[in-house]
ROLUM-753076 format. One line per 2 residues: their letters; for each residue x negated, z negated, y negated of N, C-alpha, C. Coordinates in nm, 3 decimals. Atoms other than C-alpha are relative to their C-alpha. Example, Ala and Ser with C-alpha at 12.3 -4.5 7.8 and 13.67 -1.06 7.14 Angstrom:
% ROLUM-753076
as) -0.089 0.000 0.119 -1.230 -0.780 0.450 -0.090 0.000 -0.120  0.082 0.006 0.119 -1.367 -0.714 0.106 0.077 -0.073 -0.109
END
This chain:
% ROLUM-753076
xx) -0.114 0.092 -0.054 -3.123 3.652 5.265 0.099 0.099 0.049  -0.128 -0.073 -0.041 -2.858 3.810 5.489 0.132 -0.105 -0.045
xx) -0.126 0.063 0.071 -2.511 3.780 5.348 0.124 0.068 0.073  -0.106 -0.029 -0.061 -2.187 3.756 5.547 0.104 -0.028 -0.090
xx) -0.096 0.021 0.066 -1.872 3.788 5.397 0.117 -0.065 0.037  -0.116 0.016 -0.112 -1.647 3.698 5.691 -0.064 -0.083 0.114
xx) 0.034 0.062 -0.140 -1.694 3.484 6.018 -0.051 0.120 0.059  0.027 -0.128 -0.076 -1.667 3.799 6.190 -0.075 0.100 -0.021
xx) 0.109 -0.120 0.034 -1.955 3.996 6.006 -0.095 -0.075 0.075  0.103 0.045 -0.053 -2.197 3.742 6.172 -0.031 0.045 0.153
xx) 0.023 -0.074 -0.150 -2.325 3.916 6.473 -0.034 -0.075 0.142  0.030 0.079 -0.158 -2.350 3.841 6.833 -0.147 -0.062 0.000
xx) 0.162 0.045 -0.005 -2.651 3.601 6.900 -0.072 -0.047 -0.117  0.078 0.063 0.114 -2.710 3.482 6.557 -0.052 -0.120 0.056
xx) 0.061 0.174 -0.014 -2.915 3.151 6.532 -0.110 0.029 0.094  -0.063 0.149 0.066 -2.949 2.881 6.638 -0.060 0.007 -0.126
xx) 0.004 -0.007 0.147 -2.918 2.787 6.290 -0.029 -0.149 -0.029  -0.035 0.130 0.035 -2.950 2.496 6.089 0.075 0.030 -0.123
xx) -0.095 -0.068 0.106 -2.659 2.519 5.840 0.050 -0.154 -0.087  -0.078 0.118 0.087 -2.541 2.303 5.530 0.115 0.102 -0.045
xx) -0.150 -0.032 0.008 -2.140 2.344 5.392 -0.010 -0.038 -0.165  -0.035 0.016 0.152 -2.043 2.347 5.007 0.011 0.102 -0.091
xx) -0.024 -0.093 0.134 -1.934 2.506 4.671 -0.155 0.077 -0.009  0.162 -0.048 0.057 -2.290 2.544 4.571 0.063 0.069 -0.124
xx) -0.030 -0.053 0.157 -2.164 2.598 4.191 -0.098 0.000 -0.059  0.115 0.050 0.069 -2.423 2.653 4.023 -0.168 0.001 0.072
xx) 0.123 0.010 -0.095 -2.672 2.611 4.281 -0.112 -0.122 -0.064  0.093 0.089 0.101 -2.843 2.305 4.071 -0.082 -0.062 0.093
xx) 0.118 0.088 -0.049 -3.106 2.072 4.145 0.051 -0.076 0.125  -0.066 0.072 -0.134 -2.884 1.846 4.398 0.029 0.105 0.102
xx) -0.003 -0.095 -0.120 -2.807 2.167 4.575 -0.107 0.045 0.089  0.161 -0.053 -0.021 -3.185 2.278 4.568 -0.051 -0.113 0.124
xx) 0.043 0.109 -0.097 -3.247 1.958 4.744 0.034 -0.008 0.147  -0.070 0.004 -0.107 -3.028 1.992 5.012 -0.040 0.111 0.087
xx) -0.007 -0.150 -0.100 -3.124 2.374 5.109 -0.179 -0.054 0.015  0.172 0.015 -0.032 -3.519 2.232 5.081 -0.002 -0.058 0.139
xx) -0.022 0.051 -0.154 -3.428 2.006 5.371 0.032 0.089 0.097  0.017 -0.121 -0.094 -3.274 2.279 5.524 -0.080 0.075 0.047
xx) 0.147 -0.116 -0.044 -3.562 2.515 5.532 -0.071 -0.118 0.046  0.077 0.062 -0.054 -3.774 2.211 5.636 0.034 -0.015 0.125
xx) -0.014 -0.010 -0.121 -3.568 2.158 5.919 0.008 0.064 0.128  0.026 -0.099 -0.095 -3.543 2.496 6.010 -0.123 0.010 0.059
xx) 0.100 -0.067 0.000 -3.863 2.571 5.995 -0.073 -0.108 0.122  0.028 0.098 -0.090 -3.975 2.243 6.230 0.078 0.040 0.157
xx) -0.080 -0.018 -0.134 -3.708 2.338 6.492 0.013 0.146 0.056  -0.023 -0.198 -0.025 -3.742 2.749 6.466 0.154 0.011 -0.001
xx) -0.139 -0.005 0.045 -3.375 2.754 6.347 0.003 0.117 -0.127  -0.036 -0.104 0.094 -3.240 3.017 6.110 0.075 -0.071 -0.139
xx) -0.039 0.041 0.121 -3.165 2.858 5.752 0.114 0.049 -0.022  -0.108 -0.071 0.030 -2.821 2.905 5.689 0.109 -0.081 -0.107
xx) -0.109 0.078 0.102 -2.592 2.807 5.391 0.145 0.060 0.039  -0.119 -0.004 0.008 -2.198 2.790 5.419 0.065 -0.021 -0.111
xx) -0.083 0.038 0.108 -2.005 2.860 5.106 0.123 0.054 -0.004  -0.164 -0.085 0.012 -1.654 3.008 4.983 -0.034 0.034 -0.109
xx) -0.025 -0.080 0.114 -1.558 3.245 4.733 0.067 -0.055 -0.098  -0.065 0.101 0.139 -1.372 3.005 4.513 -0.007 -0.124 0.020
xx) -0.016 0.174 0.008 -1.328 2.626 4.420 0.118 -0.007 0.095  -0.164 0.064 -0.049 -1.053 2.486 4.686 0.121 -0.026 -0.070
xx) -0.113 0.024 0.127 -0.882 2.382 4.387 0.069 0.108 -0.018  -0.043 -0.081 0.050 -0.825 2.718 4.311 0.118 0.026 0.087
xx) -0.133 -0.004 -0.094 -0.559 2.732 4.623 0.084 -0.106 0.021  -0.056 0.115 -0.037 -0.511 2.376 4.680 0.087 -0.089 -0.125
xx) -0.085 0.022 0.078 -0.435 2.242 4.336 -0.075 0.059 -0.103  0.016 -0.068 0.081 -0.477 2.512 4.062 -0.032 -0.084 -0.129
xx) 0.003 0.050 0.126 -0.410 2.265 3.786 -0.120 -0.068 -0.028  0.108 0.064 -0.054 -0.681 2.082 3.908 -0.164 0.066 -0.053
xx) 0.117 -0.088 -0.006 -0.942 2.348 3.927 -0.091 0.045 -0.147  0.090 0.000 0.106 -1.229 2.350 3.668 -0.026 0.161 0.007
xx) 0.062 -0.149 0.024 -1.413 2.711 3.526 -0.128 -0.004 0.091  0.106 0.004 -0.074 -1.695 2.802 3.774 -0.129 0.002 -0.062
xx) 0.133 -0.026 0.045 -2.072 2.773 3.678 -0.032 0.135 -0.013  0.087 -0.122 -0.045 -2.149 3.097 3.830 0.113 0.123 0.058
xx) -0.079 -0.093 -0.112 -1.994 3.382 3.965 -0.001 0.022 0.135  0.043 0.001 -0.113 -2.004 3.468 4.321 -0.128 0.124 0.003
xx) 0.113 -0.070 0.013 -2.271 3.749 4.265 -0.125 -0.114 -0.041  0.093 0.040 0.057 -2.492 3.504 4.053 -0.002 -0.109 0.083
xx) 0.024 0.145 -0.095 -2.448 3.207 4.337 -0.073 0.090 0.117  0.107 -0.066 -0.152 -2.598 3.453 4.636 -0.140 0.030 -0.078
xx) 0.138 -0.061 0.049 -2.882 3.603 4.385 -0.096 -0.156 -0.032  0.037 0.153 0.015 -2.939 3.194 4.306 -0.015 -0.052 0.140
xx) -0.001 0.053 -0.151 -2.904 3.108 4.684 -0.136 0.120 0.031  0.116 -0.053 -0.023 -3.150 3.357 4.791 -0.175 -0.007 -0.057
xx) 0.144 0.079 0.056 -3.428 3.249 4.531 -0.029 -0.129 0.069  0.033 0.115 -0.035 -3.414 2.959 4.747 -0.108 0.007 0.123
xx) 0.085 -0.009 -0.088 -3.580 3.100 5.013 0.089 0.012 0.138  -0.042 0.016 -0.121 -3.301 3.044 5.317 0.030 0.146 0.047
xx) -0.027 -0.114 -0.045 -3.225 3.333 5.557 0.103 0.067 -0.018  -0.136 -0.061 -0.016 -2.863 3.373 5.542 0.113 -0.062 -0.075
xx) -0.088 0.072 0.122 -2.552 3.284 5.302 0.129 0.070 0.125  -0.122 -0.051 -0.075 -2.205 3.317 5.507 0.115 -0.044 -0.127
xx) -0.089 0.012 0.068 -1.955 3.328 5.235 0.149 0.026 0.017  -0.118 -0.002 -0.058 -1.606 3.273 5.335 0.122 0.007 -0.116
xx) -0.078 0.011 0.103 -1.305 3.330 5.140 0.136 -0.099 0.039  -0.034 0.126 0.011 -1.113 3.002 5.090 0.157 0.018 0.000
xx) -0.148 -0.028 0.004 -0.744 3.117 5.198 0.101 -0.095 0.059  -0.091 0.115 -0.113 -0.455 2.928 5.382 -0.029 0.015 0.095
xx) 0.015 -0.014 -0.149 -0.558 3.036 5.692 -0.151 -0.098 -0.024  0.116 0.120 0.016 -0.914 2.824 5.627 0.056 -0.143 -0.039
xx) -0.011 0.119 0.027 -0.749 2.558 5.424 0.063 -0.056 0.132  -0.097 0.019 -0.030 -0.503 2.517 5.723 -0.068 -0.026 0.159
xx) 0.070 0.007 -0.108 -0.783 2.511 5.997 -0.034 -0.134 0.021  0.038 0.147 -0.033 -0.809 2.184 6.198 -0.151 -0.043 -0.012
xx) 0.137 0.056 0.005 -1.148 1.979 6.153 -0.040 0.058 0.135  0.082 -0.033 -0.108 -1.233 2.066 6.528 0.015 0.120 0.004
xx) 0.021 -0.107 0.007 -1.169 2.382 6.522 -0.076 0.087 -0.077  0.089 -0.069 0.056 -1.332 2.492 6.228 -0.117 -0.034 0.070
xx) 0.130 0.014 -0.078 -1.651 2.344 6.383 -0.027 0.077 0.101  0.021 -0.061 -0.125 -1.590 2.515 6.706 -0.010 0.159 -0.062
xx) -0.002 -0.117 0.086 -1.501 2.856 6.516 -0.099 0.040 -0.077  0.086 -0.040 0.111 -1.753 2.874 6.269 -0.147 -0.084 0.045
xx) 0.128 0.045 0.007 -2.031 2.638 6.329 -0.080 0.032 0.155  0.046 0.007 -0.135 -2.045 2.634 6.710 0.003 0.158 0.032
xx) -0.041 -0.162 -0.055 -1.904 3.016 6.806 -0.103 0.106 -0.075  0.074 -0.150 0.068 -2.060 3.217 6.551 -0.118 -0.067 -0.078
xx) 0.162 0.025 0.080 -2.359 3.039 6.367 -0.068 -0.072 0.113  0.115 0.101 -0.104 -2.477 2.828 6.704 -0.076 -0.086 -0.054
xx) 0.023 0.090 0.107 -2.549 2.564 6.472 -0.085 -0.133 0.121  0.096 0.127 -0.044 -2.817 2.309 6.614 -0.022 -0.116 -0.067
xx) 0.003 0.087 0.079 -2.834 2.125 6.308 0.086 -0.001 -0.120  -0.073 -0.074 0.100 -2.614 2.097 6.028 -0.013 -0.154 -0.099
xx) 0.041 0.129 0.114 -2.696 1.869 5.679 0.123 0.008 -0.114  -0.117 0.041 0.086 -2.401 1.732 5.459 -0.037 -0.133 -0.070
xx) -0.056 0.147 0.043 -2.355 1.439 5.228 0.073 -0.064 0.018  -0.055 0.109 -0.073 -2.226 1.159 5.284 0.178 -0.047 -0.056
xx) -0.126 0.016 0.016 -1.897 1.228 5.118 0.047 0.149 0.001  -0.043 -0.094 -0.026 -1.863 1.558 5.302 0.150 0.004 0.088
xx) -0.086 -0.006 -0.090 -1.520 1.638 5.417 0.095 0.121 0.033  -0.006 -0.171 -0.092 -1.387 1.981 5.639 0.132 -0.054 0.066
xx) -0.155 -0.045 -0.057 -1.051 2.117 5.754 0.108 -0.027 -0.041  -0.102 0.016 0.038 -0.750 2.092 5.718 0.089 -0.144 -0.098
xx) -0.036 0.124 0.070 -0.631 1.816 5.436 -0.125 -0.054 0.020  0.107 0.078 -0.003 -0.976 1.711 5.445 0.005 -0.156 0.124
xx) -0.027 0.126 -0.091 -0.893 1.499 5.762 -0.138 0.002 0.066  0.106 -0.001 -0.057 -1.274 1.586 5.911 -0.094 -0.066 -0.094
xx) 0.106 0.058 0.056 -1.542 1.341 5.785 -0.119 0.000 0.071  0.129 -0.004 -0.061 -1.893 1.257 5.857 -0.044 -0.042 0.166
xx) 0.004 0.071 -0.111 -1.837 1.040 6.144 0.078 0.108 0.118  -0.104 -0.105 -0.088 -1.570 1.320 6.310 -0.130 0.065 0.027
xx) 0.096 -0.088 -0.015 -1.866 1.582 6.242 -0.091 -0.080 0.108  0.083 0.078 -0.053 -2.115 1.347 6.413 0.027 0.029 0.162
xx) -0.068 -0.002 -0.111 -1.875 1.290 6.708 -0.023 0.159 0.081  -0.026 -0.127 -0.030 -1.792 1.679 6.755 -0.212 0.069 0.016
xx) 0.105 -0.096 0.019 -2.203 1.758 6.686 -0.051 -0.062 0.153  0.028 0.049 -0.138 -2.244 1.529 7.005 0.067 0.065 0.110
xx) -0.102 -0.082 -0.124 -2.002 1.705 7.194 -0.040 0.151 0.038  0.088 -0.172 0.012 -2.157 2.045 7.104 -0.087 0.030 0.013
xx) 0.150 -0.036 0.001 -2.492 2.023 7.078 -0.090 0.024 -0.116  0.081 -0.027 0.134 -2.605 1.998 6.705 -0.006 -0.151 -0.032
xx) 0.035 0.127 0.093 -2.731 1.704 6.506 0.057 -0.004 -0.135  -0.037 0.026 0.160 -2.614 1.562 6.168 -0.086 -0.055 -0.069
xx) 0.095 0.053 0.106 -2.839 1.485 5.903 0.091 -0.018 -0.132  -0.087 -0.016 0.101 -2.704 1.328 5.598 -0.090 0.012 -0.142
xx) 0.081 -0.004 0.091 -2.857 1.397 5.278 0.050 -0.074 -0.131  -0.015 0.061 0.108 -2.894 1.175 4.968 0.014 0.073 -0.131
xx) 0.008 -0.080 0.087 -2.795 1.270 4.653 -0.073 0.000 -0.126  0.104 0.002 0.110 -3.013 1.362 4.336 0.040 -0.088 -0.123
xx) -0.073 0.121 0.070 -2.985 1.080 4.116 -0.093 -0.022 -0.157  0.116 0.027 0.079 -3.244 1.169 3.806 0.028 -0.087 -0.099
xx) -0.029 0.094 0.098 -3.094 0.957 3.521 0.110 -0.099 0.036  -0.115 0.092 0.034 -2.914 0.610 3.521 0.070 0.017 0.153
xx) -0.124 -0.024 -0.145 -2.813 0.656 3.906 0.096 0.104 -0.038  -0.118 -0.089 0.024 -2.587 0.920 3.795 -0.042 0.147 0.098
xx) 0.042 -0.123 -0.081 -2.571 1.187 4.048 -0.030 0.121 -0.054  -0.020 -0.128 0.100 -2.636 1.550 3.943 0.133 0.068 0.081
xx) -0.104 -0.105 -0.010 -2.308 1.786 3.980 0.021 0.078 -0.082  -0.039 -0.146 0.088 -2.129 2.073 3.864 0.097 -0.058 -0.131
xx) -0.094 0.072 0.110 -1.886 1.853 3.667 -0.165 -0.035 -0.134  0.094 0.050 0.074 -2.179 1.666 3.503 -0.033 0.128 -0.122
xx) 0.058 -0.140 0.116 -2.318 2.059 3.371 0.093 0.057 -0.047  -0.126 -0.018 0.055 -2.004 2.166 3.293 0.021 -0.074 -0.144
xx) -0.036 0.089 0.052 -1.954 1.865 3.080 -0.140 0.069 -0.110  0.115 -0.026 0.067 -2.301 1.935 2.930 0.024 0.175 -0.118
xx) -0.002 -0.133 0.071 -2.243 2.306 2.831 0.144 -0.016 -0.078  -0.113 0.021 0.111 -1.906 2.227 2.676 -0.035 -0.064 -0.130
xx) 0.044 0.077 0.084 -2.119 1.993 2.460 -0.111 0.121 -0.085  0.077 -0.074 0.048 -2.355 2.297 2.386 -0.158 -0.046 0.044
xx) 0.126 0.049 -0.050 -2.650 2.097 2.545 -0.035 0.055 0.080  0.060 -0.126 -0.117 -2.834 2.419 2.741 -0.102 -0.077 0.036
xx) 0.120 0.027 -0.028 -3.138 2.233 2.740 0.032 -0.109 0.122  -0.019 0.048 -0.057 -3.026 1.953 2.944 0.082 0.027 0.109
xx) -0.105 -0.043 -0.095 -2.768 2.147 3.152 -0.132 0.076 0.105  0.110 -0.017 -0.111 -3.101 2.345 3.262 -0.041 -0.080 0.088
xx) 0.117 0.079 -0.098 -3.323 2.066 3.365 0.124 -0.029 0.129  -0.084 0.078 -0.122 -2.985 1.960 3.621 0.010 0.105 0.047
xx) 0.004 -0.109 -0.074 -2.959 2.349 3.710 -0.119 0.025 0.061  0.166 -0.034 -0.046 -3.326 2.401 3.766 -0.016 0.170 -0.052
xx) -0.011 -0.105 0.025 -3.247 2.705 3.575 0.083 0.023 -0.119  -0.060 -0.015 0.164 -3.144 2.848 3.226 0.144 0.048 0.036
xx) -0.133 -0.057 -0.035 -2.774 2.871 3.210 0.016 0.149 -0.094  -0.007 -0.121 0.030 -2.686 3.232 3.179 0.118 0.054 0.024
xx) -0.160 -0.070 0.001 -2.382 3.450 3.108 -0.031 0.204 0.050  0.043 -0.161 -0.048 -2.391 3.832 3.272 0.144 0.055 -0.073
xx) -0.103 -0.107 0.059 -2.161 4.137 3.102 -0.037 0.113 -0.036  0.059 -0.149 0.046 -2.169 4.484 2.996 0.024 -0.023 -0.128
xx) 0.019 0.014 0.140 -2.285 4.541 2.622 0.118 0.107 -0.023  -0.088 -0.084 0.026 -1.972 4.687 2.446 -0.030 0.012 -0.152
xx) -0.016 0.003 0.160 -1.908 4.792 2.091 0.101 -0.096 -0.059  -0.063 0.089 0.100 -1.807 4.556 1.853 0.036 0.028 -0.159
xx) -0.004 -0.023 0.106 -1.711 4.537 1.508 -0.145 0.065 -0.063  0.120 -0.033 0.038 -2.078 4.636 1.381 -0.040 -0.091 -0.095
xx) 0.001 0.069 0.130 -2.069 4.360 1.125 -0.204 -0.060 0.002  0.156 0.028 0.024 -2.442 4.245 1.251 -0.070 0.096 -0.029
xx) 0.094 -0.137 0.046 -2.583 4.594 1.219 0.017 -0.023 -0.150  -0.015 -0.017 0.175 -2.400 4.596 0.846 -0.090 -0.101 -0.067
xx) 0.062 0.134 0.067 -2.575 4.241 0.800 -0.161 -0.001 0.003  0.152 -0.045 -0.009 -2.921 4.385 0.908 -0.045 -0.087 0.158
xx) 0.049 0.090 -0.101 -2.947 4.190 1.223 0.161 0.063 0.155  -0.098 -0.047 -0.077 -2.756 4.416 1.509 -0.031 -0.065 0.106
xx) 0.015 0.068 -0.132 -2.642 4.258 1.827 0.073 0.073 0.133  -0.048 -0.009 -0.111 -2.561 4.293 2.149 0.110 -0.058 0.058
xx) -0.138 0.081 -0.049 -2.196 4.212 2.253 0.040 0.008 0.111  -0.033 -0.012 -0.140 -2.094 4.104 2.566 0.147 0.041 0.017
xx) -0.167 0.008 -0.016 -1.726 4.197 2.696 0.019 -0.143 0.066  -0.038 0.094 -0.021 -1.515 3.959 2.746 0.024 -0.054 0.172
xx) -0.019 0.017 -0.145 -1.489 4.019 3.132 -0.134 -0.038 0.060  0.159 0.016 -0.075 -1.843 3.844 3.211 -0.001 -0.121 0.082
xx) -0.007 0.065 -0.086 -1.976 3.618 3.447 -0.073 -0.097 -0.037  0.049 0.152 0.039 -2.087 3.239 3.412 0.043 -0.070 -0.119
xx) -0.097 0.071 0.073 -1.948 2.981 3.226 -0.064 0.005 -0.150  0.066 -0.003 0.118 -2.024 3.001 2.838 0.015 -0.108 -0.060
xx) -0.012 0.100 0.044 -2.142 2.726 2.652 0.078 -0.052 -0.129  -0.066 0.020 0.086 -2.003 2.559 2.361 -0.017 0.084 -0.121
xx) 0.025 -0.051 0.120 -1.940 2.755 2.010 -0.152 -0.044 -0.090  0.149 0.033 0.094 -2.263 2.772 1.808 -0.101 0.103 0.018
xx) 0.153 -0.077 0.015 -2.647 2.942 1.770 -0.068 -0.045 0.105  0.101 0.060 -0.100 -2.890 2.936 2.016 -0.112 0.098 0.026
xx) 0.159 -0.089 -0.036 -3.227 3.029 2.122 0.020 0.082 0.163  -0.023 -0.032 -0.122 -3.245 3.231 2.440 -0.080 0.131 0.045
xx) 0.047 -0.077 -0.057 -3.320 3.516 2.640 0.109 0.131 0.044  -0.080 -0.121 -0.071 -3.159 3.887 2.692 -0.060 0.068 0.100
xx) 0.081 -0.136 -0.122 -3.268 4.063 3.042 0.104 0.137 -0.016  -0.085 -0.115 -0.081 -3.168 4.398 3.075 0.040 0.043 0.096
xx) -0.023 -0.015 -0.161 -3.042 4.554 3.392 -0.161 0.081 0.030  0.104 -0.042 -0.047 -3.375 4.695 3.424 -0.150 -0.072 0.049
xx) 0.075 0.107 -0.033 -3.549 4.362 3.442 -0.103 -0.043 -0.125  0.057 0.051 0.171 -3.679 4.342 3.060 0.082 -0.048 -0.065
xx) -0.032 0.095 0.096 -3.686 4.041 2.899 -0.052 0.004 -0.120  0.031 -0.018 0.135 -3.620 4.030 2.534 0.047 -0.176 -0.066
xx) -0.020 0.077 0.083 -3.648 3.696 2.312 0.115 0.035 -0.102  -0.114 -0.030 0.085 -3.309 3.665 2.098 0.066 -0.110 -0.019
xx) -0.081 0.122 0.088 -3.085 3.447 1.899 0.171 0.046 0.018  -0.161 -0.008 -0.062 -2.725 3.410 2.051 0.108 -0.097 -0.060
xx) -0.114 0.125 0.077 -2.412 3.312 1.855 0.147 0.045 0.141  -0.120 0.012 -0.069 -2.110 3.228 2.053 0.096 -0.063 -0.104
xx) -0.177 0.031 0.066 -1.744 3.189 1.923 0.091 0.092 -0.083  -0.041 -0.090 0.111 -1.558 3.374 1.690 -0.014 0.045 -0.128
xx) 0.053 -0.057 0.116 -1.735 3.412 1.389 0.086 -0.046 -0.104  -0.110 0.037 0.086 -1.518 3.208 1.150 -0.027 0.035 -0.112
xx) 0.015 -0.079 0.163 -1.663 3.393 0.849 0.114 0.138 -0.034  -0.079 -0.163 -0.034 -1.443 3.701 0.960 0.125 -0.041 0.100
xx) -0.099 0.029 -0.122 -1.132 3.749 1.101 0.023 0.097 0.081  -0.047 -0.057 -0.128 -0.995 3.884 1.428 -0.132 0.027 0.071
xx) 0.082 -0.011 -0.103 -1.304 3.809 1.609 0.041 -0.071 0.115  -0.048 0.085 -0.127 -1.239 3.708 1.973 -0.051 -0.122 0.026
xx) 0.072 0.126 0.011 -1.281 3.379 2.067 -0.065 -0.004 0.126  0.110 -0.024 -0.082 -1.588 3.302 2.280 -0.070 0.121 0.013
xx) 0.048 -0.085 0.012 -1.743 3.600 2.182 -0.169 0.001 0.021  0.159 0.040 -0.040 -2.135 3.624 2.317 -0.077 0.135 -0.071
xx) 0.091 -0.121 0.087 -2.386 3.844 2.070 -0.088 -0.050 0.043  0.143 0.047 0.027 -2.715 3.849 2.128 -0.092 0.089 -0.083
xx) 0.069 -0.064 0.095 -2.957 3.952 1.843 -0.166 0.003 0.074  0.156 0.003 -0.033 -3.313 4.057 2.010 -0.096 0.039 -0.114
xx) 0.075 0.045 0.095 -3.573 3.922 1.792 -0.095 0.161 -0.035  0.120 -0.082 0.019 -3.785 4.200 1.633 0.049 0.166 0.013
xx) -0.009 -0.130 -0.054 -3.647 4.525 1.760 0.150 0.052 0.025  -0.116 -0.055 -0.016 -3.358 4.748 1.814 0.012 0.074 0.110
xx) -0.019 -0.094 -0.107 -3.244 4.853 2.136 0.167 0.052 0.014  -0.141 -0.064 -0.053 -2.940 5.094 2.279 0.001 -0.084 0.130
xx) -0.033 0.041 -0.136 -2.806 4.880 2.522 0.148 0.000 0.037  -0.166 -0.028 -0.037 -2.414 5.018 2.513 -0.008 0.033 0.159
xx) -0.008 -0.065 -0.102 -2.313 5.029 2.876 -0.098 -0.080 0.127  0.087 0.071 -0.100 -2.587 4.817 3.013 0.006 -0.114 0.049
xx) -0.009 0.135 -0.036 -2.521 4.509 3.221 -0.106 -0.098 -0.030  0.111 0.112 0.012 -2.726 4.196 3.095 0.024 -0.073 0.004
xx) 0.011 0.125 -0.022 -2.821 3.851 3.146 -0.004 -0.067 -0.149  0.022 0.112 0.133 -2.777 3.617 2.811 -0.061 -0.142 0.057
xx) 0.046 0.119 -0.049 -2.997 3.305 2.888 0.032 -0.078 -0.106  -0.016 0.134 0.093 -2.940 2.962 2.669 -0.096 -0.062 0.037
xx) 0.098 0.119 -0.016 -3.245 2.779 2.613 0.012 -0.098 -0.111  0.009 0.179 0.106 -3.168 2.556 2.330 0.161 0.053 -0.129
xx) -0.098 -0.006 0.099 -2.878 2.512 2.074 -0.069 0.008 -0.126  0.012 0.005 0.124 -2.968 2.568 1.732 0.075 -0.067 -0.097
xx) -0.084 0.025 0.091 -2.659 2.500 1.565 0.144 -0.020 0.012  -0.108 -0.072 0.017 -2.279 2.496 1.523 0.010 0.115 -0.026
xx) -0.076 -0.129 0.069 -2.053 2.754 1.440 0.068 -0.069 -0.107  -0.035 0.047 0.176 -1.992 2.703 1.036 0.095 0.169 -0.061
xx) -0.049 -0.101 0.106 -1.771 2.938 0.798 -0.078 -0.009 -0.121  0.046 -0.019 0.122 -1.928 3.068 0.492 0.064 0.049 -0.074
xx) -0.058 -0.062 0.129 -1.822 3.130 0.155 -0.003 0.149 -0.015  0.011 -0.151 0.051 -1.932 3.487 0.162 -0.125 0.059 0.097
xx) 0.100 -0.088 -0.087 -2.177 3.760 0.298 -0.155 -0.069 0.005  0.127 0.071 -0.038 -2.484 3.597 0.144 -0.034 -0.092 0.009
xx) 0.062 0.149 -0.098 -2.511 3.263 0.262 -0.018 0.018 0.130  0.026 -0.010 -0.197 -2.429 3.413 0.615 -0.133 0.085 0.052
xx) 0.109 -0.049 -0.044 -2.708 3.633 0.578 -0.138 -0.086 -0.006  0.106 0.087 0.010 -2.963 3.389 0.471 0.002 -0.099 0.098
xx) -0.024 0.097 -0.133 -2.838 3.137 0.759 -0.071 0.080 0.100  0.067 -0.091 -0.153 -2.890 3.431 1.024 -0.153 -0.010 -0.014
xx) 0.153 0.033 -0.026 -3.237 3.455 0.901 -0.048 -0.134 0.040  0.056 0.112 -0.075 -3.292 3.090 0.942 0.012 -0.030 0.113
xx) -0.040 0.036 -0.142 -3.153 3.104 1.262 -0.080 0.063 0.058  0.061 -0.062 -0.117 -3.347 3.379 1.404 -0.152 -0.059 0.016
xx) 0.157 0.053 0.023 -3.696 3.203 1.274 0.025 -0.105 0.043  -0.035 0.130 -0.046 -3.550 2.895 1.418 -0.013 0.029 0.173
xx) -0.004 -0.023 -0.161 -3.488 3.085 1.769 -0.167 0.026 0.033  0.113 -0.030 -0.007 -3.826 3.262 1.721 -0.082 -0.156 0.040
xx) 0.117 0.148 -0.016 -4.019 2.902 1.693 0.026 -0.078 0.115  -0.021 0.054 -0.143 -3.860 2.785 2.005 -0.031 0.067 0.091
xx) 0.053 -0.091 -0.166 -3.912 3.056 2.249 -0.131 0.007 -0.042  0.138 0.003 0.030 -4.258 3.072 2.104 -0.048 -0.132 0.121
xx) 0.030 0.158 -0.073 -4.291 2.701 2.247 0.050 0.008 0.125  -0.024 -0.007 -0.154 -4.127 2.814 2.568 -0.102 0.017 0.090
xx) 0.057 -0.085 -0.120 -4.284 2.870 2.875 0.011 0.120 0.037  -0.045 -0.164 -0.021 -4.315 3.235 2.965 0.070 0.013 0.095
END
């Protein structure tokens, strides 16, 4: 997949293309349905399948107080988009200049002049241009003027008519329901970070953990203990029991600390960038009266994580 980080980076002669536009936070199953159709249209018409997305949620600029946390970092988003098999992604900076761009200029400057769009696929609630003045009807009219077709894509609604959305997935992660979130995402919720030195309490308790730096990528689920996977930066994946939270049995542990205990082996991961994927929640976070009850609970958690992961597909 080719990646362009600015409109000016798109080379002359790019396309003709089939294009879809959106935040694509999480690249969830709703997004993937749009991309599947995009690839089909591109294949049928000999076009370059292209996604336009943004380097931040537009609300970060337009209404910061309403802007939610992102499900994935830009790097994770690009990796997930690459896995879908599209040809190119244009990730544009959502800055004041873009926010103030009139709808017709947005279409002419980006879709027509640079991407040479022949087909544009959007959802029924698609808005574009300054103050969201452009809608599907305007896009269709502009398509007739500039020579591209517009196709509406239906929402994916797997349960009781509710459409898949990043908001729904965010809510599930806040509840710790990572299994349901994974169903909507189409992939296991994952946090990426550098392994740093912690207080070494896990090692003292007999369960050495890889502690992620607070500067990590991806949305961390609710406090608790999870079964999941740790993937090293060389691509090796290990089954793990994962703790999220501030470990209330001890004082001074940072909030939302992610610690992963790789089952049945000890690895030197300090300084490595790892992915920690959350397959299923085992329990919430609990404060224990002493170290011995905590050790017994950790051992039970590790056994449960092993049971869950043994049943997981490879």
